[in-house]
Backbone as JSON, one array per atom type, in Angstrom:
{
  "sequence": "MTPDSKQKNPDHIAIIMDGNNRWAQSQGLPTKAGHRRGAEVARDIAYACVEKKISYLTLFAFSSENWMRPSKEVQGLMALFLSVLRRHEIKQLHKDNVRLKFIGKRSEFSQKLQDGMAEAEALTAGNTGTTVIVAADYGGRWDITQAARSAAQKVMDSEISLDDITIDTVHSLTSLADYPDPDLCIRTGGERRISNFLLWQFAYTELYFSDCYWPDFDSEQFELALTDYAQRKRRYGGHEEEAVRHE",
  "N": [[0.85, -1.2, 0.0], [0.6, 2.2, -0.87], [1.36, 5.59, 0.22], [-0.52, 7.15, -1.05], [-2.71, 5.6, -1.43], [-6.09, 4.74, -0.59], [-6.74, 4.58, 2.74], [-7.4, 3.44, 6.07], [-7.2, 5.69, 8.61], [-5.84, 6.2, 11.94], [-8.03, 6.85, 14.71], [-7.23, 8.08, 16.99], [-4.17, 9.39, 17.76], [-1.14, 9.12, 19.49], [1.84, 10.77, 20.42], [5.24, 10.5, 21.16], [7.47, 12.84, 21.42], [10.52, 12.79, 20.63], [14.02, 13.59, 20.64], [14.79, 16.22, 20.29], [16.99, 17.49, 21.63], [19.21, 16.02, 20.7], [19.01, 16.5, 17.99], [19.53, 19.27, 17.93], [22.19, 19.27, 18.85], [23.39, 17.86, 16.76], [23.18, 19.73, 14.78], [24.78, 21.69, 15.64], [23.66, 23.59, 17.31], [22.13, 25.47, 20.04], [20.42, 23.92, 22.84], [17.84, 25.0, 23.21], [17.1, 25.74, 20.65], [16.49, 23.33, 19.45], [14.2, 22.57, 20.88], [12.53, 24.68, 20.17], [12.25, 24.29, 17.41], [11.07, 21.8, 17.54], [8.58, 22.44, 18.64], [7.45, 23.78, 16.51], [7.2, 21.7, 14.68], [5.36, 20.12, 16.03], [3.11, 21.74, 15.82], [2.76, 21.64, 13.03], [2.19, 18.92, 12.63], [-0.16, 18.72, 14.07], [-1.87, 20.24, 12.45], [-1.78, 18.62, 10.21], [-3.21, 16.45, 11.15], [-5.67, 17.65, 11.44], [-6.27, 18.15, 8.76], [-6.47, 15.53, 7.81], [-8.61, 14.7, 9.17], [-8.36, 13.38, 11.61], [-9.41, 12.45, 14.73], [-8.34, 12.76, 17.36], [-5.35, 13.87, 18.88], [-2.64, 13.25, 20.87], [-0.01, 14.71, 22.53], [3.14, 14.18, 23.92], [4.48, 16.38, 25.78], [5.94, 17.2, 28.04], [7.36, 15.36, 30.46], [6.82, 13.88, 33.73], [9.28, 13.21, 34.65], [10.97, 14.95, 33.42], [11.57, 17.15, 34.94], [13.95, 16.64, 36.12], [15.92, 17.37, 34.42], [18.6, 19.65, 33.41], [18.39, 22.79, 35.07], [18.4, 25.13, 33.54], [17.59, 24.25, 31.03], [15.01, 23.34, 31.63], [13.82, 25.75, 32.41], [13.93, 27.07, 29.98], [12.2, 25.48, 28.47], [9.8, 25.96, 29.82], [9.48, 28.68, 29.28], [9.15, 28.53, 26.54], [6.76, 27.08, 26.33], [5.02, 28.97, 27.43], [5.26, 31.08, 25.61], [4.23, 29.91, 23.32], [1.59, 29.49, 24.1], [0.76, 32.08, 24.21], [0.99, 33.06, 21.67], [-0.17, 33.67, 18.28], [-0.87, 31.2, 17.29], [-2.62, 29.71, 18.89], [-5.04, 31.1, 18.63], [-5.36, 30.72, 15.91], [-5.65, 27.94, 15.75], [-8.04, 27.79, 17.08], [-9.71, 29.09, 15.23], [-9.65, 27.17, 13.3], [-11.27, 25.24, 14.3], [-10.24, 23.55, 16.23], [-9.91, 21.79, 19.26], [-8.37, 22.31, 22.36], [-6.73, 20.57, 24.96], [-5.29, 19.96, 28.17], [-3.38, 17.65, 29.98], [-2.15, 16.28, 33.03], [-0.06, 17.05, 35.89], [-0.68, 20.01, 36.89], [-0.02, 21.74, 38.94], [2.66, 22.19, 39.56], [3.6, 23.97, 37.72], [4.21, 27.43, 36.77], [2.01, 30.11, 37.8], [1.3, 31.76, 35.69], [1.64, 30.09, 33.49], [-0.2, 28.07, 34.08], [-2.53, 29.6, 33.94], [-2.46, 30.28, 31.25], [-2.86, 27.78, 30.04], [-5.47, 27.21, 30.95], [-6.89, 29.29, 29.77], [-6.53, 28.75, 27.02], [-7.86, 26.32, 26.84], [-10.46, 27.13, 27.56], [-11.08, 28.94, 25.52], [-11.23, 27.27, 23.28], [-13.08, 25.36, 23.9], [-15.65, 24.83, 22.87], [-15.26, 23.84, 20.36], [-15.46, 21.51, 17.62], [-13.82, 20.0, 16.02], [-10.68, 18.4, 15.39], [-9.27, 17.2, 18.4], [-6.64, 18.32, 20.27], [-4.51, 17.09, 22.57], [-2.42, 17.95, 25.13], [0.13, 16.61, 26.94], [1.51, 17.48, 29.88], [3.89, 17.72, 32.41], [3.31, 15.07, 32.97], [2.85, 11.63, 33.8], [2.6, 8.14, 33.29], [2.45, 6.34, 35.46], [1.84, 8.11, 37.51], [-0.69, 8.9, 36.63], [-2.23, 6.52, 36.87], [-1.94, 6.12, 39.61], [-3.19, 8.42, 40.7], [-5.75, 7.92, 39.86], [-6.33, 5.6, 41.28], [-6.19, 6.6, 43.9], [-8.35, 8.37, 43.81], [-10.46, 6.57, 43.48], [-10.26, 5.18, 45.88], [-10.86, 7.24, 47.66], [-13.53, 7.69, 47.02], [-14.65, 5.34, 47.96], [-14.13, 5.63, 50.7], [-15.73, 7.84, 51.17], [-18.16, 6.72, 50.95], [-19.39, 6.73, 48.48], [-19.14, 4.8, 46.58], [-18.87, 1.19, 46.66], [-16.34, -1.22, 47.65], [-16.53, -3.36, 45.9], [-17.45, -2.11, 43.68], [-15.35, -1.12, 42.31], [-14.04, -1.42, 39.33], [-12.49, -2.25, 36.15], [-13.6, -0.39, 34.42], [-14.33, 1.57, 36.24], [-11.86, 2.5, 37.25], [-10.76, 3.39, 34.85], [-12.46, 5.53, 34.29], [-11.5, 7.46, 35.93], [-9.06, 8.24, 35.08], [-6.72, 10.35, 33.24], [-7.43, 10.53, 30.53], [-10.08, 9.83, 30.39], [-12.34, 10.74, 29.07], [-11.92, 10.26, 26.43], [-11.25, 8.16, 23.55], [-9.03, 5.31, 23.75], [-5.63, 5.6, 22.55], [-5.06, 4.66, 19.17], [-2.72, 4.44, 17.8], [0.66, 4.84, 18.66], [3.3, 6.96, 18.11], [6.77, 7.09, 18.26], [9.54, 9.13, 18.05], [13.08, 9.61, 17.35], [14.57, 7.29, 17.7], [14.56, 5.63, 19.98], [13.24, 2.7, 21.63], [10.92, 2.49, 23.46], [8.25, 3.28, 25.81], [8.4, 5.06, 27.85], [6.96, 5.73, 30.31], [4.54, 6.8, 29.47], [1.11, 7.2, 29.13], [0.41, 4.63, 30.25], [-1.79, 3.09, 31.15], [-3.63, 3.47, 29.08], [-2.42, 2.43, 26.82], [-2.9, -0.28, 26.38], [-3.76, -1.81, 24.11], [-2.65, -0.42, 22.05], [-1.15, 0.29, 18.93], [2.32, 0.35, 18.25], [4.74, 2.52, 16.9], [7.96, 3.08, 15.88], [10.33, 5.51, 15.09], [13.44, 6.35, 13.63], [13.98, 8.91, 13.1], [14.76, 12.17, 14.23], [12.66, 14.25, 16.26], [12.47, 17.07, 15.4], [12.9, 16.75, 12.68], [10.77, 15.37, 11.75], [8.6, 15.14, 9.34], [5.87, 15.69, 6.97], [6.15, 13.55, 5.21], [7.38, 11.58, 6.79], [5.34, 11.25, 8.61], [3.33, 10.17, 7.01], [4.5, 7.71, 6.44], [4.3, 6.46, 8.92], [1.52, 6.32, 9.22], [0.84, 4.69, 7.06], [2.14, 2.34, 7.76], [0.66, 1.69, 10.04], [-1.85, 1.21, 8.86], [-1.44, -1.22, 7.71], [-1.35, -3.0, 9.73], [-2.67, -5.74, 11.66], [-5.14, -5.77, 13.91], [-5.78, -7.42, 16.79], [-6.72, -7.32, 19.39], [-6.36, -9.12, 21.47], [-7.69, -11.29, 20.47], [-8.28, -13.97, 18.04], [-6.57, -14.83, 14.93], [-8.44, -14.81, 12.8], [-10.18, -12.96, 13.76], [-9.03, -10.57, 13.57], [-8.63, -7.05, 12.95], [-8.11, -5.29, 10.1], [-6.7, -2.36, 8.74], [-7.53, -1.27, 6.03]],
  "CA": [[0.0, 0.0, 0.0], [1.36, 3.43, -0.95], [0.73, 6.65, 0.99], [-1.62, 7.74, -1.8], [-3.84, 4.69, -1.44], [-7.11, 5.02, 0.41], [-6.48, 3.74, 3.88], [-8.05, 3.82, 7.31], [-6.3, 6.34, 9.55], [-6.22, 6.05, 13.35], [-8.93, 7.86, 15.27], [-6.49, 8.75, 18.05], [-2.72, 9.2, 17.66], [-0.32, 9.66, 20.57], [3.21, 10.93, 19.93], [6.35, 10.81, 22.05], [8.29, 13.72, 20.56], [11.87, 12.61, 21.17], [15.16, 13.87, 19.77], [15.06, 17.66, 20.13], [18.34, 17.81, 22.08], [20.19, 15.4, 19.8], [18.93, 17.24, 16.73], [20.24, 20.53, 18.11], [23.62, 18.96, 18.9], [23.85, 17.48, 15.42], [23.2, 20.94, 13.96], [25.66, 22.67, 16.27], [22.79, 24.63, 17.83], [21.81, 25.31, 21.46], [19.27, 23.04, 23.14], [16.57, 25.71, 23.03], [16.75, 25.74, 19.22], [15.84, 22.05, 19.18], [12.85, 22.61, 21.43], [11.73, 25.62, 19.38], [11.92, 23.62, 16.16], [10.15, 20.73, 17.89], [7.26, 23.04, 18.81], [6.94, 24.07, 15.16], [6.79, 20.43, 14.08], [4.12, 19.72, 16.7], [2.05, 22.53, 15.18], [2.55, 21.12, 11.67], [1.52, 17.6, 12.72], [-1.53, 18.98, 14.5], [-2.63, 20.65, 11.27], [-1.91, 17.44, 9.35], [-4.31, 15.66, 11.7], [-6.9, 18.37, 11.08], [-6.5, 17.91, 7.33], [-6.84, 14.13, 7.61], [-9.81, 14.46, 9.99], [-8.05, 12.5, 12.73], [-10.2, 13.06, 15.8], [-7.59, 13.06, 18.59], [-3.89, 13.83, 18.86], [-2.08, 13.5, 22.19], [1.42, 14.99, 22.42], [3.88, 14.1, 25.19], [5.29, 17.59, 25.72], [6.82, 17.34, 29.2], [7.06, 14.26, 31.37], [7.08, 14.16, 35.15], [10.71, 13.0, 34.87], [11.74, 16.02, 32.78], [12.02, 18.12, 35.95], [15.31, 16.29, 36.52], [16.86, 17.93, 33.46], [19.26, 20.87, 33.9], [17.42, 23.86, 35.35], [18.37, 26.08, 32.42], [16.77, 23.65, 29.98], [13.62, 23.34, 32.1], [13.35, 27.13, 32.33], [13.72, 27.35, 28.56], [10.98, 24.8, 28.05], [8.66, 26.68, 30.39], [9.34, 29.93, 28.52], [8.63, 28.16, 25.23], [5.34, 26.76, 26.52], [4.27, 30.2, 27.66], [5.23, 31.85, 24.37], [3.32, 29.24, 22.4], [0.22, 29.74, 24.56], [0.42, 33.49, 24.0], [1.11, 33.41, 20.27], [-1.38, 33.62, 17.46], [-1.21, 29.83, 16.91], [-3.8, 29.27, 19.64], [-6.2, 31.7, 17.98], [-5.53, 30.09, 14.62], [-6.23, 26.63, 16.01], [-9.44, 28.02, 17.41], [-10.4, 29.37, 13.96], [-9.72, 25.9, 12.55], [-12.2, 24.35, 15.02], [-9.46, 22.61, 17.04], [-10.1, 21.89, 20.72], [-7.14, 22.06, 23.11], [-6.85, 20.07, 26.32], [-4.03, 19.68, 28.82], [-3.44, 16.65, 31.03], [-0.93, 16.22, 33.83], [-0.08, 17.7, 37.2], [-0.43, 21.42, 36.57], [0.3, 22.54, 40.12], [4.08, 22.52, 39.63], [3.9, 25.03, 36.76], [3.95, 28.78, 37.24], [0.61, 30.53, 37.68], [1.11, 32.28, 34.34], [1.5, 28.95, 32.58], [-1.5, 27.46, 34.39], [-3.57, 30.49, 33.41], [-2.43, 30.15, 29.8], [-3.51, 26.51, 29.71], [-6.91, 27.34, 31.2], [-7.45, 30.21, 28.77], [-6.56, 28.05, 25.74], [-8.95, 25.34, 26.94], [-11.74, 27.83, 27.57], [-11.29, 29.52, 24.19], [-11.5, 26.25, 22.26], [-13.92, 24.32, 24.51], [-16.83, 24.51, 22.08], [-14.9, 23.39, 19.01], [-15.87, 20.13, 17.36], [-12.89, 19.34, 15.12], [-9.63, 17.61, 16.04], [-8.89, 17.55, 19.77], [-5.21, 18.19, 20.53], [-4.3, 16.93, 24.01], [-1.01, 18.15, 25.46], [0.5, 16.01, 28.23], [2.57, 18.3, 30.47], [4.14, 17.17, 33.75], [2.47, 13.87, 32.97], [3.48, 10.32, 33.86], [1.6, 7.08, 33.3], [2.28, 5.83, 36.82], [1.1, 9.15, 38.25], [-2.08, 8.86, 36.18], [-2.88, 5.36, 37.49], [-1.95, 6.35, 41.06], [-4.22, 9.39, 41.09], [-7.04, 7.25, 39.65], [-6.51, 4.69, 42.42], [-6.48, 7.44, 45.07], [-9.71, 8.88, 43.65], [-11.38, 5.46, 43.75], [-10.22, 4.92, 47.33], [-11.57, 8.32, 48.33], [-14.95, 7.46, 46.8], [-15.05, 4.28, 48.89], [-14.12, 6.23, 52.05], [-16.87, 8.75, 51.26], [-19.36, 5.89, 50.77], [-20.0, 6.98, 47.17], [-19.14, 3.49, 45.95], [-18.34, 0.13, 47.52], [-15.11, -1.82, 47.14], [-16.9, -4.22, 44.77], [-17.77, -1.26, 42.54], [-14.11, -0.73, 41.62], [-13.79, -2.29, 38.18], [-11.65, -1.63, 35.12], [-14.3, 0.8, 33.94], [-14.27, 2.58, 37.3], [-10.52, 3.09, 37.25], [-10.61, 4.13, 33.59], [-13.24, 6.77, 34.36], [-10.79, 8.4, 36.79], [-7.77, 8.56, 34.47], [-6.66, 11.64, 32.55], [-8.06, 10.46, 29.21], [-11.35, 9.11, 30.57], [-13.36, 11.24, 28.14], [-11.46, 10.07, 25.06], [-10.91, 6.77, 23.24], [-7.61, 4.99, 23.87], [-4.91, 5.79, 21.3], [-4.92, 3.54, 18.24], [-1.34, 4.41, 17.36], [1.65, 5.68, 19.32], [4.52, 7.19, 17.35], [7.9, 7.65, 19.01], [10.67, 9.49, 17.22], [14.37, 9.7, 18.04], [15.31, 6.03, 17.68], [14.39, 4.8, 21.17], [12.15, 1.72, 21.53], [10.23, 2.35, 24.75], [7.16, 4.25, 25.91], [8.83, 6.07, 28.82], [5.98, 6.13, 31.31], [3.5, 7.59, 28.81], [-0.19, 6.58, 28.92], [0.55, 3.2, 30.52], [-3.12, 2.47, 31.22], [-4.33, 3.61, 27.81], [-1.71, 1.76, 25.73], [-3.09, -1.74, 26.46], [-3.83, -2.4, 22.77], [-2.2, 0.58, 21.1], [-0.07, -0.09, 18.01], [3.5, 1.17, 18.48], [5.56, 2.78, 15.71], [9.19, 3.75, 16.28], [11.06, 6.13, 13.99], [14.79, 6.8, 13.96], [14.02, 10.34, 12.8], [14.61, 13.09, 15.35], [11.39, 14.95, 16.15], [12.5, 18.28, 14.56], [12.93, 16.36, 11.26], [9.59, 14.55, 11.47], [7.78, 15.94, 8.45], [4.67, 15.05, 6.44], [6.52, 12.27, 4.62], [7.57, 10.65, 7.9], [4.01, 11.01, 9.18], [2.66, 9.26, 6.09], [5.09, 6.38, 6.62], [3.72, 5.91, 10.14], [0.11, 6.01, 8.96], [0.79, 3.54, 6.15], [2.5, 1.17, 8.56], [-0.51, 1.39, 10.88], [-2.92, 0.67, 8.03], [-1.12, -2.59, 7.35], [-1.38, -3.84, 10.93], [-3.87, -6.49, 12.01], [-5.39, -5.53, 15.33], [-6.52, -8.58, 17.32], [-7.29, -7.01, 20.71], [-6.34, -10.33, 22.27], [-8.46, -12.35, 19.82], [-7.6, -14.85, 17.11], [-6.21, -14.29, 13.62], [-9.63, -14.55, 11.97], [-10.94, -11.86, 14.34], [-8.21, -9.36, 13.45], [-9.15, -5.93, 12.19], [-7.05, -4.71, 9.29], [-7.15, -1.01, 8.41], [-7.36, -0.97, 4.62]],
  "C": [[0.88, 1.24, 0.0], [0.65, 4.5, -0.14], [-0.46, 7.27, 0.29], [-2.85, 6.86, -1.83], [-4.84, 5.09, -0.37], [-6.91, 4.05, 1.56], [-7.19, 4.29, 5.11], [-7.02, 4.42, 8.26], [-6.75, 6.09, 10.98], [-7.2, 7.15, 13.74], [-8.2, 8.7, 16.3], [-5.01, 8.38, 17.92], [-2.05, 9.84, 18.87], [1.12, 9.73, 20.07], [4.16, 11.27, 21.07], [7.38, 11.55, 21.21], [9.73, 13.74, 21.08], [12.92, 13.0, 20.14], [15.48, 15.34, 19.59], [16.5, 18.01, 20.49], [19.39, 17.27, 21.11], [20.19, 16.06, 18.43], [19.72, 18.54, 16.83], [21.75, 20.31, 18.14], [24.17, 18.63, 17.53], [23.95, 18.68, 14.48], [24.15, 22.0, 14.51], [24.9, 23.84, 16.86], [22.55, 24.43, 19.32], [20.55, 24.48, 21.65], [17.94, 23.72, 22.86], [16.14, 25.76, 21.57], [16.05, 24.44, 18.84], [14.41, 22.03, 19.69], [11.95, 23.56, 20.63], [11.3, 24.98, 18.06], [10.92, 22.49, 16.42], [8.73, 21.24, 18.07], [6.64, 23.36, 17.46], [6.46, 22.8, 14.47], [5.49, 19.93, 14.71], [2.93, 20.46, 16.11], [1.72, 21.96, 13.8], [1.81, 19.78, 11.69], [0.08, 17.76, 13.19], [-2.39, 19.38, 13.3], [-2.77, 19.5, 10.27], [-3.05, 16.55, 9.82], [-5.65, 16.33, 11.4], [-7.26, 18.07, 9.63], [-7.0, 16.5, 7.07], [-8.06, 13.73, 8.44], [-9.57, 13.37, 11.04], [-8.62, 13.17, 13.99], [-9.38, 13.53, 17.0], [-6.1, 12.92, 18.36], [-3.39, 14.17, 20.25], [-0.56, 13.59, 22.08], [2.06, 14.96, 23.8], [4.88, 15.24, 25.2], [6.32, 17.68, 26.85], [6.45, 16.28, 30.21], [7.35, 14.66, 32.81], [8.56, 13.96, 35.48], [11.56, 14.13, 34.29], [12.19, 17.11, 33.75], [13.46, 17.86, 36.36], [16.35, 16.8, 35.53], [17.51, 19.19, 34.01], [18.27, 22.02, 34.0], [17.31, 24.86, 34.21], [17.5, 25.56, 31.3], [15.3, 23.66, 30.37], [13.03, 24.75, 32.0], [13.08, 27.53, 30.89], [12.46, 26.7, 28.02], [9.74, 25.52, 28.57], [8.41, 27.98, 29.63], [8.75, 29.65, 27.14], [7.14, 27.84, 25.31], [4.51, 28.04, 26.63], [4.17, 31.02, 26.38], [4.27, 31.24, 23.36], [1.87, 29.53, 22.79], [-0.21, 31.19, 24.32], [0.42, 33.88, 22.52], [-0.19, 33.22, 19.52], [-1.78, 32.2, 17.09], [-2.47, 29.33, 17.63], [-5.07, 29.82, 18.99], [-6.45, 31.06, 16.62], [-6.12, 28.69, 14.76], [-7.71, 26.75, 16.33], [-10.26, 28.28, 16.14], [-10.58, 28.1, 13.14], [-10.51, 24.83, 13.28], [-11.49, 23.28, 15.83], [-9.75, 22.86, 18.52], [-8.8, 21.51, 21.41], [-7.45, 21.6, 24.52], [-5.45, 19.8, 26.87], [-4.25, 18.63, 29.91], [-2.11, 16.62, 31.76], [-1.11, 16.98, 35.13], [0.3, 19.17, 37.04], [0.16, 22.21, 37.72], [1.77, 22.94, 40.21], [4.48, 23.63, 38.66], [3.63, 26.4, 37.37], [2.47, 29.14, 37.05], [0.32, 31.06, 36.29], [0.87, 31.15, 33.35], [0.17, 28.24, 32.82], [-2.64, 28.29, 33.82], [-3.63, 30.38, 31.89], [-3.1, 28.87, 29.33], [-5.03, 26.64, 29.83], [-7.57, 28.22, 30.15], [-7.55, 29.53, 27.4], [-7.69, 27.01, 25.72], [-10.31, 26.01, 26.86], [-12.08, 28.39, 26.19], [-11.78, 28.48, 23.2], [-12.51, 25.18, 22.72], [-15.1, 23.9, 23.64], [-16.53, 23.99, 20.7], [-15.16, 21.9, 18.84], [-14.95, 19.39, 16.4], [-11.9, 18.48, 15.88], [-9.38, 18.13, 17.46], [-7.4, 17.29, 19.94], [-5.02, 18.2, 22.04], [-2.81, 17.02, 24.29], [-0.75, 17.59, 26.85], [1.71, 16.76, 28.79], [2.68, 17.99, 31.96], [3.25, 15.95, 33.95], [3.36, 12.63, 33.09], [2.41, 9.25, 33.95], [1.37, 6.51, 34.7], [1.55, 6.83, 37.7], [-0.38, 9.08, 37.9], [-2.84, 7.71, 36.85], [-2.99, 5.55, 39.0], [-3.05, 7.32, 41.46], [-5.61, 8.82, 40.83], [-7.35, 6.32, 40.82], [-6.86, 5.47, 43.68], [-7.92, 7.97, 45.01], [-10.74, 7.8, 43.95], [-11.43, 5.16, 45.24], [-10.99, 5.99, 48.09], [-13.08, 8.15, 48.19], [-15.48, 6.36, 47.73], [-15.13, 4.84, 50.32], [-15.31, 7.16, 52.25], [-18.2, 8.05, 51.06], [-20.11, 6.2, 49.47], [-20.12, 5.67, 46.38], [-18.64, 2.47, 46.97], [-17.07, -0.42, 46.89], [-15.4, -2.67, 45.91], [-17.22, -3.4, 43.52], [-16.52, -0.86, 41.75], [-13.78, -1.78, 40.57], [-12.82, -1.59, 37.24], [-12.28, -0.34, 34.63], [-14.25, 1.93, 34.97], [-12.93, 3.28, 37.29], [-10.32, 3.93, 35.99], [-11.31, 5.49, 33.66], [-12.54, 7.84, 35.18], [-9.4, 8.76, 36.27], [-7.86, 9.85, 33.66], [-7.37, 11.66, 31.21], [-9.41, 9.75, 29.27], [-12.39, 9.52, 29.53], [-13.03, 10.97, 26.68], [-11.18, 8.59, 24.8], [-9.41, 6.54, 23.43], [-6.91, 5.22, 22.53], [-4.87, 4.51, 20.46], [-3.45, 3.33, 17.88], [-0.5, 5.34, 18.22], [2.88, 5.75, 18.43], [5.58, 7.72, 18.29], [9.03, 7.92, 18.03], [11.96, 9.39, 18.01], [15.13, 8.4, 18.19], [15.18, 5.15, 18.9], [13.16, 3.9, 21.02], [11.54, 1.47, 22.9], [9.17, 3.43, 24.83], [7.35, 5.23, 27.07], [7.72, 6.63, 29.7], [4.87, 7.02, 30.73], [2.24, 6.74, 28.63], [-0.18, 5.06, 29.15], [-0.8, 2.48, 30.55], [-3.76, 2.41, 29.83], [-3.68, 2.84, 26.66], [-1.91, 0.24, 25.69], [-3.09, -2.41, 25.08], [-3.43, -1.4, 21.69], [-1.07, 0.01, 20.22], [1.1, 0.88, 18.19], [4.32, 1.3, 17.19], [6.77, 3.6, 16.14], [9.94, 4.25, 15.04], [12.44, 6.56, 14.46], [14.95, 8.31, 13.75], [13.9, 11.16, 14.07], [13.32, 13.9, 15.15], [11.44, 16.22, 15.29], [12.55, 17.97, 13.06], [11.71, 15.54, 10.85], [8.61, 15.38, 10.65], [6.58, 15.15, 7.94], [4.98, 13.69, 5.81], [6.72, 11.21, 5.7], [6.23, 10.28, 8.54], [3.24, 10.02, 8.3], [3.2, 7.84, 6.22], [4.48, 5.7, 7.85], [2.27, 5.49, 9.92], [-0.04, 4.8, 8.05], [1.14, 2.26, 6.89], [1.33, 0.74, 9.43], [-1.6, 0.71, 10.06], [-2.69, -0.79, 7.66], [-1.13, -3.55, 8.54], [-2.7, -4.6, 11.02], [-4.07, -6.38, 13.51], [-6.31, -6.61, 15.87], [-7.2, -8.3, 18.65], [-7.37, -8.26, 21.58], [-7.08, -11.49, 21.65], [-7.61, -13.19, 18.88], [-7.36, -14.16, 15.78], [-7.45, -13.92, 12.8], [-10.47, -13.39, 12.51], [-10.2, -10.52, 14.2], [-8.9, -8.31, 12.6], [-8.0, -5.31, 11.44], [-7.56, -3.37, 8.73], [-6.82, -0.67, 6.97], [-8.64, -0.41, 4.06]]
}
């Protein structure tokens, strides 16, 4: 199947945007240049999803482990987030009927950044096109832990009984409870792991790993990932004859 062939695209794509630092080093540029270019690529891929009518795109922008990076780099990332939230891109996404959502532990961010997230969400809340979900200060283990704590609190408050805690109950308390699980996860940068991203939601997600650094991930690379996905047979734990192929 070629990229031009009619194929079934994922409904929900998650992306681990890896390789900004290594790209900058390979270009002889400072780290912040890699992150800035990475933000531009994230915008381009978001618009590609809009064009292809992909319903959901979740971007792993900042993990809970990223706080351990050098303070100068973290400060640069925070400044970049704030500048993106203040730039015209948010208004343009709004004009293009894109809905923005943020997941993760917001409390560690500055008040300005928290306000920027809330304002972007409020501005785009009524949009019905592609939903772009940005995971910031997010970790899969944190997500499951806070869901478990919420379930325990409901039991303590006599809202539910212990027997009421099912898979569906826990799922309803996770960060992506209102959205379908990702069909496809793309990771750039050459690493073959999911790095504590959406651990609960990735139970049956197809994984695609690219050696391309994120700042070089263009429309051609995106098409390669979508074509690879279309050729997969999704069994969801079933047998060969029950597989779903996306052609």
